[in-house]
C-alpha positions in Angstrom: 68.3 -119.8 -27.1 68.3 -121.2 -23.6 65.4 -123.6 -22.8 64.5 -124.6 -19.3 61.7 -127.1 -18.6 60.1 -125.9 -15.4 57.2 -128.5 -15.3 56.2 -131.3 -17.5 54.0 -128.9 -19.5 55.9 -125.6 -18.9 59.0 -124.1 -20.4 61.0 -120.9 -19.9 62.8 -119.8 -23.1 65.5 -117.0 -23.0 66.5 -115.5 -26.3 69.9 -114.3 -27.2 68.7 -110.7 -28.0 68.3 -108.7 -24.8 67.9 -112.0 -23.0 64.2 -111.6 -23.7 61.9 -114.3 -22.1 59.0 -116.3 -23.2 56.9 -118.7 -21.2 55.4 -121.7 -22.9 52.5 -123.8 -21.6 51.4 -126.9 -23.4 48.0 -128.7 -23.5 47.6 -131.7 -25.7 48.6 -130.6 -29.2 48.2 -126.9 -28.3 50.4 -124.3 -26.8 50.0 -120.9 -25.0 52.9 -118.4 -25.0 53.5 -115.4 -22.8 55.6 -112.8 -24.7 57.2 -113.4 -28.0 61.0 -112.7 -28.1 63.0 -109.6 -29.3 64.5 -110.6 -32.7 63.6 -112.5 -35.8 66.3 -115.1 -35.1 65.0 -115.8 -31.6 61.5 -115.8 -32.9 62.3 -118.4 -35.5 64.0 -120.5 -32.8 60.9 -120.2 -30.7 58.7 -121.3 -33.6 60.9 -124.3 -34.4 60.8 -125.4 -30.7 57.0 -125.1 -30.5 56.1 -126.5 -33.9 59.0 -128.9 -34.8 60.4 -130.1 -31.5 57.2 -130.2 -29.4 54.9 -130.6 -32.4 52.4 -128.1 -30.9 50.4 -125.3 -32.4 50.3 -121.9 -30.5 46.7 -120.9 -29.9 47.2 -117.9 -27.7 50.0 -115.4 -27.1 49.6 -113.1 -24.0 51.6 -109.9 -24.3 52.6 -108.5 -20.9 53.2 -105.1 -22.6 53.4 -104.0 -26.2 57.1 -103.0 -26.5 58.7 -104.4 -29.7 61.4 -106.4 -27.8 58.6 -108.9 -26.9 56.6 -109.1 -30.1 59.0 -110.6 -32.7 57.3 -114.0 -33.0 53.7 -112.7 -33.4 53.8 -112.8 -37.2 55.2 -116.4 -37.1 52.2 -117.7 -35.2 49.5 -116.3 -37.5 46.8 -118.6 -36.2 47.2 -117.4 -32.6 44.9 -115.2 -30.7 46.9 -112.3 -29.3 45.9 -111.0 -25.8 47.0 -107.5 -24.7 45.8 -104.6 -22.5 43.4 -102.2 -24.2 46.1 -99.4 -24.2 48.6 -101.5 -26.1 48.9 -99.0 -28.9 49.8 -96.1 -26.6 52.6 -98.2 -25.2 53.9 -99.3 -28.6 53.8 -95.7 -30.0 55.7 -94.3 -26.9 58.7 -96.7 -27.3 62.2 -95.3 -27.6 65.5 -97.0 -28.5 64.2 -99.4 -31.2 65.3 -100.4 -34.7 63.2 -100.5 -37.9 63.2 -104.3 -37.6 61.6 -104.0 -34.1 59.0 -101.5 -35.4 58.0 -104.2 -37.9 57.1 -106.6 -35.1 53.8 -104.9 -34.6 50.6 -107.0 -35.0 47.2 -106.0 -33.9 46.0 -108.0 -30.8 42.7 -109.8 -31.1 41.6 -110.0 -27.4 41.8 -106.8 -25.3 41.8 -106.7 -21.5 40.8 -103.7 -19.3 41.3 -104.9 -15.7 41.5 -108.7 -15.4 40.7 -112.0 -17.0 41.0 -115.6 -15.8 41.9 -118.4 -18.2 42.1 -122.1 -17.7 44.9 -123.8 -19.8 45.7 -127.4 -19.2 47.0 -127.9 -15.7 46.9 -124.2 -14.9 44.7 -121.3 -14.0 46.0 -118.0 -15.3 44.9 -114.9 -13.4 45.7 -112.0 -15.8 45.6 -108.6 -14.2 46.4 -105.0 -15.1 49.4 -103.7 -13.2 50.6 -100.4 -14.6 54.1 -99.3 -13.7 56.8 -99.9 -16.4 54.0 -99.0 -18.9 50.4 -98.1 -18.5 49.4 -101.2 -20.3 51.3 -103.8 -18.4 49.6 -107.1 -17.7 50.9 -109.5 -15.1 49.9 -113.2 -14.9 49.6 -115.2 -11.6 49.8 -119.0 -12.1 49.1 -120.3 -8.6 49.3 -124.0 -9.6 52.9 -123.4 -10.6 53.8 -121.0 -7.8 54.8 -118.6 -10.5 54.2 -114.9 -11.1 54.9 -113.4 -14.6 55.6 -109.7 -14.2 56.6 -108.3 -17.6 59.1 -105.5 -17.2 57.7 -104.4 -13.8 61.1 -105.8 -12.7 64.3 -105.9 -14.8 66.4 -108.4 -12.9 66.6 -107.0 -9.4 65.7 -103.4 -10.2 63.0 -101.3 -11.9 63.1 -99.2 -15.1 61.1 -96.0 -15.2 62.0 -94.1 -18.3 58.4 -94.5 -19.6 56.6 -93.7 -16.4 57.4 -92.4 -12.9 59.1 -94.2 -10.0 56.0 -93.6 -7.8 54.0 -96.0 -10.1 56.2 -98.9 -9.0 55.5 -98.9 -5.3 51.8 -100.0 -5.6 52.6 -102.2 -8.5 55.4 -104.1 -6.6 53.2 -104.3 -3.5 50.4 -105.9 -5.6 53.0 -108.5 -6.8 54.2 -109.1 -3.2 50.7 -109.9 -2.1 50.5 -112.8 -4.5 53.2 -114.6 -2.4 54.8 -116.6 -5.2 58.3 -118.1 -4.8 59.0 -118.1 -8.5 59.1 -115.1 -10.7 59.5 -114.5 -14.4 60.1 -111.0 -15.8 60.5 -110.2 -19.5 64.3 -110.5 -19.4 67.0 -112.6 -17.7 65.1 -115.8 -17.1 63.4 -117.4 -14.1 64.3 -116.0 -10.6 63.2 -116.1 -7.0 60.1 -114.2 -5.9 62.2 -112.1 -3.5 63.4 -110.1 -6.5 60.3 -108.0 -5.8 61.9 -107.0 -2.5 65.1 -106.1 -4.3 63.1 -103.9 -6.6 61.6 -102.0 -3.7 65.0 -101.7 -2.1 66.4 -100.3 -5.3 63.7 -97.6 -5.5 64.0 -96.6 -1.8 67.8 -96.3 -1.8 68.0 -94.6 -5.1 65.4 -92.0 -4.1 67.3 -91.3 -0.9 70.6 -90.9 -2.7 69.1 -88.5 -5.2 67.6 -86.4 -2.4 71.0 -86.3 -0.6 72.6 -85.0 -3.8 70.0 -82.4 -4.2 70.1 -81.2 -0.6 73.9 -80.7 -1.2 73.1 -78.8 -4.4 75.2 -81.4 -6.3 72.9 -82.4 -9.1 75.9 -83.6 -11.2 76.7 -86.4 -8.7 73.4 -88.1 -9.5 74.8 -89.6 -12.7 77.5 -91.2 -10.5 75.2 -93.2 -8.3 76.4 -96.8 -8.5 73.9 -99.6 -9.1 75.8 -101.8 -6.6 75.0 -99.3 -3.8 71.3 -99.4 -4.6 70.8 -103.1 -4.2 71.2 -105.4 -1.1 74.6 -107.0 -0.5 75.1 -110.1 -2.6 72.4 -109.3 -5.2 73.6 -110.4 -8.7 73.9 -107.6 -11.3 73.9 -108.1 -15.0 75.4 -105.8 -17.7 71.8 -105.4 -18.9 70.7 -104.0 -15.5 73.6 -101.5 -15.5 72.4 -100.1 -18.9 68.9 -99.5 -17.5 70.2 -98.1 -14.3 72.1 -95.5 -16.3 69.0 -94.7 -18.2 67.1 -94.3 -15.0 69.7 -91.8 -13.8 69.4 -89.8 -17.0 65.6 -89.7 -16.5 66.0 -88.5 -13.0 68.2 -85.6 -14.1 66.3 -84.7 -17.2 62.8 -85.0 -15.8 63.6 -83.8 -12.3 62.3 -87.0 -10.7 62.3 -87.5 -6.9 62.0 -83.7 -6.7 62.6 -82.3 -3.1 60.3 -79.7 -1.8 
């Protein structure tokens, strides 16, 4: 597990499985977590860091969305209050591409949010708000005191992943994030990044849509699967192998579900 201390009372932890992220905020002897890792091994490392290294007790875990690759540590922090959007179960039940171990990560949340909630935790005010895009239950967390925006899987690296929704959902969601104006951004994978990743996500959507429409106007549906991720991002944008996997899944969704349909 990679551990980065962002502030004296704030840590970003990136697990080995799927490079899944957790954010840890401390206050005295207590801790608050945002997201909870993807595997039992990473979950145990997270628990040891919180309870053994820092000697804190996790009081709250905020789930940005209820997919199993962010829930693995919930059972290890049994005293924590679990915060999620009220449609968490719909999201969990809709998930594809998961193992039996990941299905077993499920724990009922104890605090449900409909639209928004504000929490004060130590040095920080957390503005938790509903921002549907990747899932209909996605919660994002704005932490102005840290100039940080936590966006769940609304962004995956520099792109968006829409297998569970539609591309159109992402335009208003990304614009909501842009309006927050934060210079630091944490999504649910790949660690801390600059806030301009939001612009990259919008660029990806716009260019991908145009390339799909060009292919369809040429009656060349088969070429959609050959659209290169590099051509959909601004020059110089870093691209991980993880993003390439999800770009390919996006292309399959476009073909199978006739997304970006031309009239």
